[in-house]
C-alpha positions as CSV (number, residue, x, y, z in Angstrom):
1,D,118.5,-47.4,-12.3
2,L,117.3,-50.9,-12.1
3,Q,119.9,-53.7,-11.8
4,L,119.1,-57.4,-12.0
5,C,121.3,-60.0,-10.4
6,C,120.9,-63.6,-11.5
7,P,122.1,-66.3,-9.0
8,F,122.2,-69.0,-11.7
9,H,125.3,-70.3,-13.3
10,K,125.5,-71.0,-17.0
11,E,127.3,-74.2,-16.2
12,S,125.0,-77.3,-16.5
13,A,124.4,-79.3,-13.4
14,A,126.8,-82.2,-12.7
15,A,125.7,-85.6,-13.7
16,T,124.5,-88.0,-11.0
17,I,124.3,-91.8,-11.0
18,V,120.7,-92.8,-11.6
19,E,121.3,-96.6,-12.1
20,R,123.9,-97.9,-9.7
21,L,126.3,-100.8,-10.1
22,K,125.1,-104.3,-9.3
23,D,127.1,-107.2,-7.8
24,V,128.3,-109.6,-10.6
25,T,129.1,-113.3,-10.0
26,T,131.2,-115.1,-12.7
27,Y,133.6,-117.9,-13.0
28,E,137.3,-117.8,-13.6
29,G,138.1,-117.3,-17.2
30,Q,134.8,-115.6,-18.1
31,D,134.0,-112.0,-18.6
32,A,132.4,-109.8,-15.9
33,V,130.2,-106.9,-17.1
34,F,129.4,-103.9,-14.9
35,E,127.0,-101.1,-16.0
36,C,125.7,-97.9,-14.6
37,R,123.7,-95.0,-16.0
38,L,124.1,-91.3,-15.5
39,S,121.4,-88.6,-15.3
40,R,122.8,-87.0,-18.5
41,E,125.7,-87.2,-20.9
42,T,128.7,-85.6,-19.4
43,A,132.1,-84.3,-20.4
44,Q,133.2,-84.8,-16.7
45,D,135.9,-87.3,-16.0
46,A,134.4,-90.7,-15.3
47,Q,136.6,-93.3,-13.9
48,W,136.4,-97.1,-13.2
49,F,138.4,-98.7,-10.3
50,L,139.2,-102.3,-9.3
51,G,139.9,-101.9,-5.6
52,D,141.9,-98.6,-5.4
53,V,143.4,-99.1,-8.9
54,P,142.1,-96.8,-11.7
55,L,141.3,-98.9,-14.8
56,Q,142.2,-98.0,-18.4
57,S,140.6,-99.5,-21.5
58,N,143.0,-102.2,-22.8
59,E,143.0,-105.9,-23.9
60,M,141.8,-106.9,-20.4
61,N,139.4,-104.1,-19.5
62,E,136.9,-102.7,-22.0
63,I,135.4,-99.4,-21.0
64,R,132.4,-98.2,-23.1
65,V,130.3,-95.1,-23.0
66,Q,127.0,-95.1,-24.9
67,G,125.1,-91.9,-24.1
68,T,124.4,-92.0,-20.4
69,R,125.3,-95.7,-20.0
70,H,128.8,-96.5,-18.9
71,S,130.0,-100.1,-18.9
72,L,133.1,-102.0,-17.9
73,I,133.9,-105.4,-19.1
74,L,136.7,-107.3,-17.3
75,R,137.9,-109.9,-19.8
76,K,138.7,-113.5,-18.7
77,V,138.7,-112.7,-14.9
78,T,141.1,-114.5,-12.6
79,L,141.1,-114.9,-8.9
80,E,143.3,-111.7,-8.7
81,D,140.5,-109.7,-10.1
82,C,138.2,-110.5,-7.2
83,G,137.4,-107.3,-5.3
84,S,135.4,-104.2,-5.3
85,V,134.6,-102.5,-8.6
86,S,133.6,-98.8,-8.5
87,F,132.6,-96.1,-10.8
88,K,133.1,-92.3,-10.0
89,V,132.0,-89.2,-11.8
90,G,132.4,-85.9,-10.2
91,Q,131.5,-86.2,-6.5
92,H,129.3,-89.3,-7.1
93,S,130.3,-92.9,-7.0
94,S,128.8,-96.4,-7.0
95,A,130.4,-99.7,-6.1
96,A,129.7,-103.4,-6.5
């Protein structure tokens, strides 16, 4: 008898970040826009952070996903919003 063993998984490969976040400079009261692009569309949990705080889409933070492009708009930034913005998907992350 001949048996074949296939080492490949049917799961698709995890998305990676192919276009990383860039630093953004803005003035108090203006919007700050951050964008990154993934290697493929994914159902994996993607998360934006300001410092260590996970962000949710609301009246002050707009989170968009358009295909492989993920964007975060911080509305009317204040001095308290200064800090590191990061994006994480699976084991991959990018920060600005």
